[in-house]
ZAMARGU-4260 file (C-alpha; in steps of 0.2 Angstrom, whole numbers, plus 5000, padded with zeros to 4 digits):
<rodrens>
0) 5000/5000/5000 | 5013/5012/5005 | 5022/5010/4988 | 5007/5011/4977 | 5003/5025/4965
5) 4991/5033/4977 | 5004/5035/4990 | 5016/5042/4977 | 5003/5055/4973 | 5000/5059/4991
10) 5019/5062/4993 | 5019/5074/4979 | 5004/5083/4986 | 5012/5084/5003 | 5028/5092/4996
15) 5017/5105/4988 | 5008/5108/5005 | 5025/5109/5013 | 5031/5122/5001 | 5016/5133/5006
20) 5020/5130/5025 | 5028/5147/5028 | 5020/5164/5030 | 5034/5172/5021 | 5031/5160/5006
25) 5013/5164/5006 | 5017/5183/5006 | 5029/5181/4992 | 5016/5171/4982 | 5004/5186/4984
30) 5018/5197/4978 | 5022/5187/4962 | 5004/5186/4958 | 5004/5205/4955 | 5016/5202/4940
35) 5034/5196/4936 | 5046/5203/4948 | 5065/5202/4953 | 5072/5195/4969 | 5078/5211/4975
40) 5061/5220/4973 | 5052/5205/4981 | 5064/5205/4996 | 5061/5224/4999 | 5042/5222/4998
45) 5042/5207/5010 | 5055/5214/5022 | 5067/5200/5020 | 5085/5198/5015 | 5089/5194/4997
50) 5097/5178/5002 | 5082/5172/5012 | 5069/5178/4998 | 5079/5168/4985 | 5079/5152/4996
55) 5060/5153/4998 | 5058/5156/4979 | 5069/5142/4975 | 5059/5130/4986 | 5042/5136/4978
60) 5050/5134/4961 | 5055/5116/4964 | 5037/5112/4968 | 5030/5121/4953 | 5022/5136/4962
65) 5033/5149/4953 | 5043/5150/4937 | 5059/5160/4934 | 5068/5167/4919 | 5084/5177/4918
70) 5084/5195/4912 | 5102/5201/4910 | 5109/5199/4928 | 5092/5198/4936 | 5081/5183/4939
75) 5063/5187/4937 | 5049/5176/4945 | 5031/5174/4942 | 5016/5162/4946 | 5018/5146/4937
80) 4999/5145/4934 | 4984/5155/4938 | 4976/5141/4947 | 4988/5144/4961 | 4976/5159/4966
85) 4962/5146/4968 | 4974/5136/4979 | 4978/5150/4991 | 4960/5156/4991 | 4954/5138/4996
90) 4967/5138/5010 | 4961/5155/5016 | 4942/5149/5015 | 4946/5133/5025 | 4956/5141/5038
95) 4943/5154/5041 | 4930/5141/5044 | 4940/5129/5054 | 4953/5139/5064 | 4946/5150/5078
100) 4962/5161/5078 | 4960/5165/5060 | 4942/5169/5063 | 4947/5180/5078 | 4960/5190/5067
105) 4947/5192/5053 | 4934/5199/5065 | 4945/5210/5076 | 4956/5217/5062 | 4947/5217/5046
110) 4928/5216/5050 | 4930/5230/5063 | 4939/5241/5051 | 4926/5239/5037 | 4909/5232/5041
115) 4902/5236/5024 | 4900/5222/5012 | 4914/5223/4998 | 4910/5226/4980 | 4910/5210/4969
120) 4919/5210/4953 | 4903/5208/4943 | 4896/5223/4952 | 4911/5234/4949 | 4912/5229/4931
125) 4893/5235/4929 | 4897/5251/4938 | 4912/5255/4927 | 4901/5252/4911 | 4889/5265/4918
130) 4902/5277/4923 | 4895/5277/4941 | 4912/5274/4951 | 4930/5280/4953 | 4942/5265/4955
135) 4958/5267/4965 | 4973/5255/4964 | 4981/5257/4981 | 4997/5246/4977 | 5014/5254/4974
140) 5017/5262/4957 | 5028/5248/4950 | 5014/5235/4953 | 5001/5247/4945 | 5012/5249/4930
145) 5014/5231/4928 | 4995/5229/4927 | 4979/5236/4934 | 4961/5238/4931 | 4957/5248/4916
150) 4952/5265/4921 | 4959/5264/4938 | 4970/5278/4946 | 4985/5274/4957 | 4985/5282/4974
155) 4994/5272/4988 | 4987/5275/5005 | 5001/5286/5011 | 4998/5298/4997 | 4979/5298/4999
160) 4978/5314/5009 | 4987/5324/4995 | 4975/5318/4982 | 4958/5321/4990 | 4955/5337/4981
165) 4957/5328/4964 | 4943/5316/4968 | 4924/5319/4965 | 4914/5318/4981 | 4898/5315/4971
170) 4905/5298/4964 | 4907/5282/4974 | 4925/5276/4976 | 4930/5258/4975 | 4948/5254/4981
175) 4957/5238/4978 | 4975/5231/4981 | 4984/5214/4980 | 4970/5203/4987 | 4956/5200/5000
180) 4968/5202/5015 | 4978/5216/5008 | 4977/5230/5021 | 4981/5244/5009 | 4963/5245/5002
185) 4956/5245/5020 | 4968/5260/5025 | 4963/5269/5009 | 4944/5267/5012 | 4946/5272/5030
190) 4954/5288/5025 | 4942/5292/5011 | 4927/5289/5023 | 4935/5300/5036 | 4934/5314/5023
195) 4916/5312/5018 | 4918/5301/5003 | 4908/5286/4999 | 4920/5272/4998 | 4920/5253/4998
200) 4933/5239/4994 | 4934/5227/4980 | 4930/5209/4986 | 4947/5203/4981 | 4962/5211/4971
205) 4970/5214/4954 | 4976/5195/4951 | 4958/5188/4953 | 4951/5202/4942 | 4964/5198/4928
210) 4961/5179/4930 | 4943/5182/4928 | 4946/5189/4911 | 4941/5207/4915 | 4948/5222/4907
215) 4966/5227/4912 | 4980/5238/4907 | 4998/5238/4908 | 5006/5256/4909 | 5023/5248/4907
220) 5018/5240/4890 | 5006/5253/4885 | 4994/5240/4880 | 4976/5236/4886 | 4968/5219/4887
225) 4950/5219/4884 | 4940/5209/4896 | 4935/5192/4890 | 4928/5179/4902 | 4937/5162/4900
230) 4926/5148/4894 | 4918/5137/4907
</rodrens>
């Protein structure tokens, strides 16, 4: 039994689960999901040393979570497959339902900061078509340049106060960032509401929007990708 094909498969599944068994690696996966990125930039975003970041990325590369390519002297990493977003979303969902500590953190930090239901992707797409909303991307400028929702403007939380006069208070604002647990959109919405704006968060982030086949634009490439939903 222990030498059969099922056991061999379970061993590979376990290796993949082990590769996910680090908060730093999960954080790095969130980062590479924003777009292709070099080790040094990933290390700076994650608050890790370059050597430590490289070790985490190599382990994830061995299990097929990320891929790498050389660009001159730099090594650039990206998600190996978009289905990995589903894997991390499932991990989050199960943990929220089965682990009391996760539920406590969610309620005490996230729910207490924003009790309003976030905007779904379909709802936001409809509002964009009707011209009823202003969309703010709260991620750093380099992530925004690599890819963002078509029509979004880039205002990280630390710059929000300086741009309030540029925003129309008569239009609802929807802010988004890297994913469902990214705190930047929470901070942006909090600041906007404190100044009288009607603001809500997108339910998830840029990677999920892109994978859903909805319209995105890359400032870096100067090209827009019309939204086309993948076939079922």
